[in-house]
DRENDO-1510 file (C-alpha; in Angstrom, 1 decimal, always signed):
<recs>
REC; n; res; u; v; w
REC; 1; MET; -21.7; +57.7; -43.6 .
REC; 2; VAL; -18.4; +58.9; -42.3 .
REC; 3; ARG; -20.1; +61.7; -40.3 .
REC; 4; LYS; -22.4; +59.1; -38.8 .
REC; 5; ILE; -19.5; +56.8; -37.8 .
REC; 6; LYS; -17.6; +59.8; -36.4 .
REC; 7; TRP; -20.7; +60.9; -34.4 .
REC; 8; ILE; -21.2; +57.4; -33.0 .
REC; 9; PHE; -17.5; +57.3; -32.0 .
REC; 10; LEU; -17.6; +60.6; -30.3 .
REC; 11; THR; -20.8; +59.7; -28.5 .
REC; 12; ALA; -19.3; +56.5; -27.3 .
REC; 13; LEU; -16.1; +58.3; -26.2 .
REC; 14; PHE; -18.1; +60.8; -24.3 .
REC; 15; LEU; -20.1; +58.1; -22.5 .
REC; 16; LEU; -16.9; +56.3; -21.6 .
REC; 17; LEU; -15.4; +59.5; -20.2 .
REC; 18; VAL; -18.6; +60.1; -18.2 .
REC; 19; ALA; -18.5; +56.5; -16.8 .
REC; 20; VAL; -14.8; +56.8; -15.9 .
REC; 21; GLY; -15.4; +60.1; -14.3 .
REC; 22; TYR; -18.4; +58.7; -12.3 .
REC; 23; TYR; -16.4; +55.7; -11.1 .
REC; 24; THR; -13.4; +57.8; -10.2 .
REC; 25; TYR; -15.5; +60.3; -8.3 .
REC; 26; ALA; -17.4; +57.5; -6.5 .
REC; 27; PHE; -14.1; +55.8; -5.5 .
REC; 28; LEU; -12.3; +59.0; -4.4 .
REC; 29; HIS; -15.4; +60.1; -2.4 .
REC; 30; PHE; -15.5; +56.7; -0.7 .
REC; 31; ALA; -11.8; +56.7; +0.0 .
REC; 32; ASN; -11.8; +60.1; +1.5 .
REC; 33; ASN; -14.7; +59.4; +3.8 .
REC; 34; ILE; -13.5; +56.1; +5.3 .
REC; 35; GLN; -9.9; +57.2; +5.9 .
REC; 36; ALA; -9.1; +57.7; +9.6 .
REC; 37; LYS; -7.7; +61.1; +10.2 .
REC; 38; PRO; -5.6; +61.8; +13.3 .
REC; 39; ASP; -7.7; +64.8; +14.4 .
REC; 40; ASN; -11.1; +63.5; +13.2 .
REC; 41; THR; -11.7; +59.7; +13.3 .
REC; 42; LYS; -15.4; +59.1; +12.9 .
REC; 43; LEU; -15.5; +55.8; +14.8 .
REC; 44; PHE; -12.7; +56.0; +17.3 .
REC; 45; SER; -12.7; +59.5; +18.6 .
REC; 46; GLY; -13.6; +58.2; +22.1 .
REC; 47; ILE; -10.3; +56.4; +22.4 .
REC; 48; THR; -8.8; +59.7; +23.6 .
REC; 49; ALA; -11.0; +59.4; +26.7 .
REC; 50; GLN; -9.8; +55.9; +27.5 .
REC; 51; ASN; -6.8; +55.0; +29.7 .
REC; 52; THR; -4.4; +54.9; +26.8 .
REC; 53; THR; -0.7; +54.3; +27.2 .
REC; 54; LYS; +2.4; +55.6; +25.3 .
REC; 55; VAL; +2.5; +52.2; +23.5 .
REC; 56; SER; -0.8; +52.6; +21.7 .
REC; 57; GLU; -0.4; +56.4; +21.2 .
REC; 58; THR; +3.0; +56.2; +19.5 .
REC; 59; TYR; +2.8; +52.9; +17.6 .
REC; 60; THR; +3.0; +53.5; +13.9 .
REC; 61; PRO; +2.0; +50.6; +11.6 .
REC; 62; PRO; +4.8; +49.5; +9.2 .
REC; 63; LYS; +4.6; +50.9; +5.6 .
REC; 64; TRP; +3.7; +48.7; +2.7 .
REC; 65; GLU; +5.8; +49.4; -0.4 .
REC; 66; GLY; +3.9; +47.1; -2.7 .
REC; 67; LYS; +6.6; +44.5; -3.1 .
REC; 68; GLN; +6.4; +42.6; +0.2 .
REC; 69; ARG; +3.5; +40.7; +1.7 .
REC; 70; VAL; +0.6; +42.9; +2.8 .
REC; 71; ASN; -1.4; +42.0; +5.9 .
REC; 72; VAL; -4.8; +43.7; +6.7 .
REC; 73; LEU; -6.6; +43.3; +10.0 .
REC; 74; LEU; -10.3; +43.1; +9.6 .
REC; 75; LEU; -12.2; +44.2; +12.7 .
REC; 76; GLY; -15.8; +43.6; +13.3 .
REC; 77; GLY; -17.2; +45.5; +16.3 .
REC; 78; ASP; -20.4; +45.0; +18.3 .
REC; 79; SER; -21.5; +48.4; +19.3 .
REC; 80; ARG; -24.8; +47.4; +20.8 .
REC; 81; GLY; -25.5; +49.1; +24.2 .
REC; 82; LEU; -22.5; +51.3; +24.1 .
REC; 83; LYS; -22.5; +54.9; +25.4 .
REC; 84; LYS; -21.4; +57.8; +23.2 .
REC; 85; ASN; -17.7; +57.7; +22.4 .
REC; 86; GLU; -17.4; +54.3; +24.0 .
REC; 87; ILE; -15.1; +51.9; +22.0 .
REC; 88; PRO; -16.4; +48.3; +21.4 .
REC; 89; ARG; -14.5; +45.1; +21.8 .
REC; 90; SER; -13.8; +43.5; +18.5 .
REC; 91; ASP; -16.5; +40.8; +18.0 .
REC; 92; THR; -14.5; +39.5; +15.0 .
REC; 93; LEU; -10.8; +39.6; +14.2 .
REC; 94; MET; -9.5; +38.4; +10.9 .
REC; 95; VAL; -6.2; +38.9; +9.0 .
REC; 96; ALA; -6.2; +39.0; +5.2 .
REC; 97; SER; -2.7; +38.4; +3.8 .
REC; 98; ILE; -1.6; +38.5; +0.2 .
REC; 99; ASP; +1.8; +37.8; -1.4 .
REC; 100; PRO; +2.2; +40.2; -4.3 .
REC; 101; ILE; +4.6; +37.9; -6.0 .
REC; 102; THR; +2.6; +34.6; -6.0 .
REC; 103; LYS; -0.8; +36.4; -5.8 .
REC; 104; LYS; -1.8; +33.8; -3.1 .
REC; 105; ALA; -4.3; +35.0; -0.5 .
REC; 106; TYR; -4.7; +33.8; +3.1 .
REC; 107; LEU; -7.5; +34.4; +5.5 .
REC; 108; PHE; -6.9; +33.9; +9.2 .
REC; 109; SER; -9.7; +34.2; +11.8 .
REC; 110; ILE; -8.5; +34.6; +15.3 .
REC; 111; LEU; -10.5; +33.1; +18.2 .
REC; 112; ARG; -11.6; +36.2; +20.2 .
REC; 113; ASP; -10.9; +34.6; +23.6 .
REC; 114; THR; -7.3; +33.9; +22.8 .
REC; 115; TYR; -5.3; +35.1; +25.8 .
REC; 116; VAL; -2.3; +37.2; +24.7 .
REC; 117; LYS; +0.0; +39.9; +25.8 .
REC; 118; ILE; -1.4; +43.3; +24.9 .
REC; 119; PRO; +1.4; +45.9; +24.8 .
REC; 120; GLY; +1.2; +48.3; +27.7 .
REC; 121; TYR; -1.7; +46.4; +29.4 .
REC; 122; GLY; -0.5; +43.0; +30.2 .
REC; 123; ASP; -2.3; +39.7; +29.5 .
REC; 124; ASP; -6.0; +39.8; +28.4 .
REC; 125; ARG; -8.3; +38.4; +25.7 .
REC; 126; ILE; -7.2; +39.6; +22.3 .
REC; 127; ASN; -10.6; +41.1; +21.5 .
REC; 128; SER; -9.9; +43.7; +24.3 .
REC; 129; ALA; -7.1; +45.4; +22.4 .
REC; 130; LEU; -9.4; +47.5; +20.3 .
REC; 131; ALA; -11.3; +48.9; +23.3 .
REC; 132; LEU; -8.1; +49.5; +25.2 .
REC; 133; GLY; -6.1; +51.3; +22.6 .
REC; 134; GLY; -7.9; +51.5; +19.3 .
REC; 135; PRO; -7.0; +50.0; +15.9 .
REC; 136; ASN; -3.3; +50.6; +16.2 .
REC; 137; LEU; -3.0; +48.7; +19.5 .
REC; 138; ALA; -5.1; +45.9; +17.9 .
REC; 139; MET; -2.8; +45.8; +14.9 .
REC; 140; ARG; +0.3; +45.6; +17.1 .
REC; 141; THR; -1.2; +42.9; +19.4 .
REC; 142; VAL; -2.2; +40.7; +16.4 .
REC; 143; GLY; +1.1; +41.3; +14.7 .
REC; 144; ASP; +3.0; +40.3; +17.8 .
REC; 145; LEU; +1.0; +37.1; +18.1 .
REC; 146; LEU; +1.3; +36.0; +14.5 .
REC; 147; GLY; +4.9; +37.3; +14.0 .
REC; 148; ILE; +4.0; +39.3; +10.9 .
REC; 149; PRO; +3.7; +43.1; +10.3 .
REC; 150; ILE; +0.1; +44.3; +10.1 .
REC; 151; GLN; +0.2; +47.4; +7.8 .
REC; 152; TYR; -3.6; +48.2; +7.7 .
REC; 153; TYR; -6.9; +47.8; +9.4 .
REC; 154; VAL; -10.5; +47.9; +8.2 .
REC; 155; TYR; -13.2; +48.3; +10.8 .
REC; 156; THR; -17.0; +47.9; +10.5 .
REC; 157; ASP; -19.9; +46.9; +12.7 .
REC; 158; PHE; -23.2; +45.0; +12.3 .
REC; 159; LYS; -24.7; +47.8; +10.2 .
REC; 160; GLY; -21.8; +47.9; +7.9 .
REC; 161; PHE; -21.8; +44.2; +7.4 .
REC; 162; ILE; -25.6; +44.2; +6.6 .
REC; 163; ALA; -25.1; +47.2; +4.2 .
REC; 164; LEU; -22.3; +45.4; +2.3 .
REC; 165; VAL; -24.2; +42.1; +1.8 .
REC; 166; ASP; -27.4; +43.9; +0.7 .
REC; 167; ALA; -25.4; +46.1; -1.7 .
REC; 168; ILE; -24.1; +43.0; -3.5 .
REC; 169; ASP; -27.6; +41.5; -3.6 .
REC; 170; GLY; -27.0; +38.8; -1.0 .
REC; 171; ILE; -25.0; +35.6; -1.0 .
REC; 172; ASP; -26.1; +32.0; -1.8 .
REC; 173; ILE; -24.6; +29.7; +0.9 .
REC; 174; GLU; -25.2; +26.2; +2.4 .
REC; 175; VAL; -26.4; +26.6; +6.0 .
REC; 176; GLU; -25.0; +23.5; +7.7 .
REC; 177; LYS; -27.7; +23.2; +10.4 .
REC; 178; ASP; -30.7; +24.8; +11.9 .
REC; 179; MET; -29.6; +27.9; +13.8 .
REC; 180; LYS; -31.8; +29.5; +16.4 .
REC; 181; TYR; -31.1; +31.9; +19.2 .
REC; 182; SER; -33.1; +34.7; +20.9 .
REC; 183; ASP; -31.8; +37.6; +22.9 .
REC; 184; SER; -34.2; +40.1; +24.5 .
REC; 185; GLU; -31.4; +42.5; +25.6 .
REC; 186; ASP; -31.3; +44.2; +22.1 .
REC; 187; GLY; -35.1; +44.0; +21.6 .
REC; 188; HIS; -34.8; +40.8; +19.6 .
REC; 189; GLU; -33.4; +42.9; +16.7 .
REC; 190; TYR; -30.5; +40.4; +16.2 .
REC; 191; ASP; -32.3; +37.2; +16.9 .
REC; 192; ILE; -31.1; +34.2; +14.9 .
REC; 193; ASN; -33.4; +31.8; +13.1 .
REC; 194; LEU; -32.0; +30.0; +10.1 .
REC; 195; LYS; -32.9; +26.6; +8.5 .
REC; 196; LYS; -30.5; +24.0; +7.3 .
REC; 197; GLY; -29.9; +23.9; +3.5 .
REC; 198; MET; -29.0; +26.1; +0.6 .
REC; 199; GLN; -30.1; +29.6; +1.4 .
REC; 200; HIS; -30.0; +33.0; -0.2 .
REC; 201; LEU; -28.9; +35.3; +2.6 .
REC; 202; ASN; -29.5; +39.0; +2.7 .
REC; 203; GLY; -27.7; +41.4; +5.0 .
REC; 204; LYS; -29.7; +40.5; +8.2 .
REC; 205; THR; -29.8; +36.8; +7.7 .
REC; 206; ALA; -26.1; +36.7; +6.7 .
REC; 207; LEU; -25.3; +38.5; +10.0 .
REC; 208; GLN; -27.3; +35.7; +11.8 .
REC; 209; TYR; -25.2; +33.1; +10.0 .
REC; 210; VAL; -21.8; +34.5; +10.8 .
REC; 211; ARG; -22.7; +35.3; +14.4 .
REC; 212; PHE; -24.3; +32.0; +15.5 .
REC; 213; ARG; -22.2; +30.3; +18.2 .
REC; 214; HIS; -24.7; +28.7; +20.5 .
REC; 215; ASP; -23.8; +25.1; +20.1 .
REC; 216; ALA; -21.1; +22.7; +21.3 .
REC; 217; LEU; -18.5; +24.1; +18.9 .
REC; 218; SER; -19.1; +27.7; +19.9 .
REC; 219; ASP; -16.5; +30.2; +18.5 .
REC; 220; PHE; -14.6; +27.4; +16.6 .
REC; 221; ALA; -17.5; +26.7; +14.3 .
REC; 222; ARG; -18.4; +30.4; +14.1 .
REC; 223; THR; -15.0; +31.5; +12.9 .
REC; 224; GLU; -15.1; +28.7; +10.3 .
REC; 225; ARG; -18.4; +30.0; +9.0 .
REC; 226; GLN; -17.1; +33.5; +8.9 .
REC; 227; ARG; -14.1; +32.5; +6.8 .
REC; 228; LYS; -16.5; +30.6; +4.5 .
REC; 229; PHE; -18.8; +33.6; +4.1 .
REC; 230; ILE; -16.0; +36.1; +3.6 .
REC; 231; GLN; -14.6; +34.0; +0.8 .
REC; 232; ALA; -18.0; +33.8; -0.8 .
REC; 233; VAL; -18.3; +37.6; -0.6 .
REC; 234; ALA; -14.8; +38.1; -2.1 .
REC; 235; GLU; -15.7; +35.8; -5.0 .
REC; 236; LYS; -18.9; +37.7; -5.7 .
REC; 237; MET; -17.1; +41.1; -5.4 .
REC; 238; GLN; -14.7; +39.9; -8.2 .
REC; 239; SER; -17.6; +39.2; -10.5 .
REC; 240; THR; -18.4; +41.5; -13.4 .
REC; 241; SER; -21.9; +42.4; -12.1 .
REC; 242; SER; -20.4; +43.6; -8.8 .
REC; 243; LEU; -17.7; +45.7; -10.5 .
REC; 244; ILE; -20.5; +47.4; -12.5 .
REC; 245; LYS; -22.4; +48.2; -9.3 .
REC; 246; LEU; -19.2; +49.3; -7.5 .
REC; 247; PRO; -20.2; +52.9; -6.9 .
REC; 248; ARG; -23.5; +51.9; -5.3 .
REC; 249; ILE; -21.7; +49.3; -3.2 .
REC; 250; LEU; -19.2; +51.9; -2.0 .
REC; 251; ASN; -21.9; +54.4; -1.2 .
REC; 252; SER; -23.8; +51.9; +0.8 .
REC; 253; VAL; -21.0; +50.9; +3.2 .
REC; 254; ASP; -19.3; +54.3; +3.4 .
REC; 255; PRO; -20.9; +55.4; +6.7 .
REC; 256; TYR; -19.9; +52.2; +8.5 .
REC; 257; ILE; -16.3; +51.7; +7.6 .
REC; 258; GLU; -13.0; +53.2; +8.9 .
REC; 259; THR; -9.5; +52.3; +7.7 .
REC; 260; ASN; -5.9; +53.7; +7.7 .
REC; 261; LEU; -5.5; +52.8; +4.0 .
REC; 262; THR; -4.7; +55.9; +1.9 .
REC; 263; THR; -6.3; +56.3; -1.5 .
REC; 264; THR; -3.1; +55.2; -3.2 .
REC; 265; ASP; -2.9; +52.1; -0.9 .
REC; 266; MET; -6.6; +51.3; -1.7 .
REC; 267; LEU; -5.8; +51.4; -5.5 .
REC; 268; LYS; -2.8; +49.2; -5.1 .
REC; 269; LEU; -4.5; +46.8; -2.7 .
REC; 270; GLY; -7.6; +46.6; -4.8 .
REC; 271; SER; -5.6; +45.7; -7.9 .
REC; 272; LEU; -3.7; +43.0; -6.0 .
REC; 273; GLY; -6.9; +41.7; -4.4 .
REC; 274; TYR; -8.5; +41.3; -7.8 .
REC; 275; GLU; -5.5; +39.3; -9.1 .
REC; 276; ALA; -5.5; +37.1; -6.0 .
REC; 277; LYS; -8.5; +34.9; -6.9 .
REC; 278; ALA; -10.7; +34.2; -3.9 .
REC; 279; SER; -11.4; +30.7; -5.0 .
REC; 280; GLY; -7.8; +29.7; -4.2 .
REC; 281; MET; -7.7; +31.4; -0.8 .
REC; 282; VAL; -6.1; +29.5; +2.1 .
REC; 283; SER; -8.4; +29.7; +5.2 .
REC; 284; GLU; -7.2; +29.0; +8.7 .
REC; 285; GLN; -8.4; +29.2; +12.3 .
REC; 286; ILE; -5.9; +30.9; +14.7 .
REC; 287; PRO; -4.8; +29.4; +16.9 .
REC; 288; PRO; -5.2; +26.0; +15.1 .
REC; 289; SER; -6.8; +23.3; +17.2 .
REC; 290; GLU; -3.5; +21.3; +17.5 .
REC; 291; LEU; -1.8; +24.3; +19.2 .
REC; 292; LEU; -4.6; +25.4; +21.6 .
REC; 293; ILE; -3.9; +25.4; +25.3 .
REC; 294; GLU; -6.9; +25.6; +27.7 .
REC; 295; LYS; -6.4; +27.8; +30.8 .
REC; 296; ARG; -8.3; +29.3; +33.6 .
REC; 297; VAL; -7.7; +33.0; +34.4 .
REC; 298; GLY; -9.6; +34.7; +37.1 .
REC; 299; GLY; -12.2; +31.9; +37.3 .
REC; 300; ALA; -12.9; +32.1; +33.5 .
REC; 301; ASP; -11.8; +29.7; +30.8 .
REC; 302; VAL; -9.6; +31.2; +28.1 .
REC; 303; LEU; -7.6; +29.9; +25.2 .
REC; 304; SER; -3.8; +30.2; +25.0 .
REC; 305; VAL; -1.1; +29.2; +22.5 .
REC; 306; ASN; +2.7; +29.0; +22.4 .
REC; 307; ARG; +3.6; +32.0; +20.4 .
REC; 308; ASP; +6.8; +30.6; +18.9 .
REC; 309; LYS; +5.0; +27.5; +17.7 .
REC; 310; LEU; +2.2; +29.6; +16.3 .
REC; 311; GLN; +4.6; +31.8; +14.4 .
REC; 312; SER; +6.4; +28.7; +13.0 .
REC; 313; TYR; +3.0; +27.4; +11.9 .
REC; 314; ILE; +2.2; +30.7; +10.1 .
REC; 315; LYS; +5.6; +30.7; +8.4 .
REC; 316; ALA; +5.1; +27.2; +7.2 .
REC; 317; LEU; +1.8; +28.1; +5.6 .
REC; 318; PHE; +3.4; +31.1; +3.8 .
REC; 319; GLU; +6.2; +28.8; +2.5 .
REC; 320; ASP; +3.6; +26.3; +1.3 .
REC; 321; ARG; +4.9; +23.6; +3.7 .
REC; 322; ASP; +2.9; +21.3; +5.9 .
REC; 323; PRO; +2.8; +23.1; +9.3 .
REC; 324; SER; +2.8; +19.8; +11.2 .
REC; 325; LEU; +6.3; +19.0; +10.0 .
REC; 326; SER; +9.6; +20.7; +11.0 .
REC; 327; PRO; +11.5; +22.6; +8.2 .
REC; 328; ASN; +13.9; +19.6; +7.9 .
REC; 329; GLN; +11.3; +16.9; +7.6 .
REC; 330; VAL; +10.3; +15.6; +4.2 .
REC; 331; PRO; +6.5; +15.1; +3.5 .
REC; 332; ALA; +5.5; +11.4; +3.2 .
REC; 333; THR; +4.2; +11.9; -0.3 .
REC; 334; LYS; +5.0; +14.4; -3.1 .
REC; 335; ASP; +1.6; +16.1; -2.8 .
REC; 336; HIS; +1.4; +16.1; +1.0 .
REC; 337; GLY; +0.6; +19.5; +2.4 .
REC; 338; LYS; -0.4; +21.0; -0.9 .
REC; 339; GLY; -3.7; +22.7; -1.1 .
REC; 340; GLY; -6.3; +21.7; -3.6 .
REC; 341; THR; -9.2; +23.7; -4.9 .
REC; 342; ASN; -10.6; +23.8; -1.3 .
REC; 343; ASN; -7.9; +25.2; +0.9 .
REC; 344; SER; -10.0; +25.7; +4.0 .
REC; 345; LYS; -8.8; +23.9; +7.1 .
REC; 346; THR; -11.3; +21.4; +8.4 .
REC; 347; THR; -11.5; +21.6; +12.2 .
REC; 348; ASN; -11.1; +18.3; +13.9 .
REC; 349; GLY; -14.3; +17.8; +15.9 .
REC; 350; SER; -12.9; +15.9; +18.9 .
REC; 351; ALA; -10.0; +18.4; +19.2 .
REC; 352; VAL; -12.4; +21.3; +19.1 .
REC; 353; LEU; -14.8; +19.8; +21.7 .
REC; 354; SER; -11.9; +19.2; +24.1 .
REC; 355; SER; -10.8; +22.8; +23.8 .
REC; 356; THR; -14.1; +24.6; +23.6 .
REC; 357; PRO; -14.5; +27.2; +26.4 .
REC; 358; LYS; -17.2; +26.3; +29.0 .
REC; 359; THR; -20.6; +27.9; +28.7 .
REC; 360; GLY; -20.6; +31.5; +30.0 .
REC; 361; SER; -16.9; +32.0; +29.7 .
REC; 362; VAL; -17.3; +34.5; +26.9 .
REC; 363; HIS; -20.0; +37.1; +26.1 .
REC; 364; ASN; -22.2; +36.8; +23.0 .
</recs>
């Protein structure tokens, strides 16, 4: 009996070691493949051929020691129709921010037509920064706008997004309205055709959901859907079933992701991300509707914002204050400005409509 128990124990120990070894190998293999290397970046090698400046070439992202807030720029690129080594504009810009002390997470989606100063290049739409100077310039530009240090970036494209959603077996989400759009330029590969109601979205239909912007609310509603979807993905990634399938998930997205996170950084950030429950995430559009300024530049409509006011707004959010009040003002009620179980900012429809860019001012 003792021998049998000993044999069972040793077998279980062996299987545990094999499992740990498998997960460790899968993670290290993934981490090594997606890390951007100065002499061999798999997605941004073409940036050397661009008209780069000293600003983008010498900028070094601030280091994260693990004790201060960490900010990660999430870049989604649209690489359709690009020539070899040509760098895409960022179709999606988001910042994920986590306070390691409070474990509170924030997700900011930046309207891609926000007109900002791009260091070394002057004023332009913020989604141009990636194409002009690569991820480092995009990080610097976003950091300057928000008034926070951006330590890391993670880049993927349509294929990477599809691979991730399929790897976690899709997402159940409420589609707010019928969504339909057809584009012959890409051979109808990325046409949009979704019906209103609760849907189980796979990779391709999920991409349709987060890309749709062909209505009166345009990019305003699109960025809100993106935040909603990313939060749903984060919640599913924290589930036990997804953790079990982690090696397969990592292997699926490996070819389509690039980041400046080191292996050590990934481990620290992964642990922190798991502790910061996605269900309590604060979600915001940047710039918020109340700070948007409509402008015309070169005959096109763009969105602008007072940078000082925006940075004060971000600071208030991080300090758990009502951004509409000055630091010396007292909220009308005790609970005013506190987030509940749903911390997503609801966009005011009339404000959005008055600030929505005119049709044709941005590309799809």
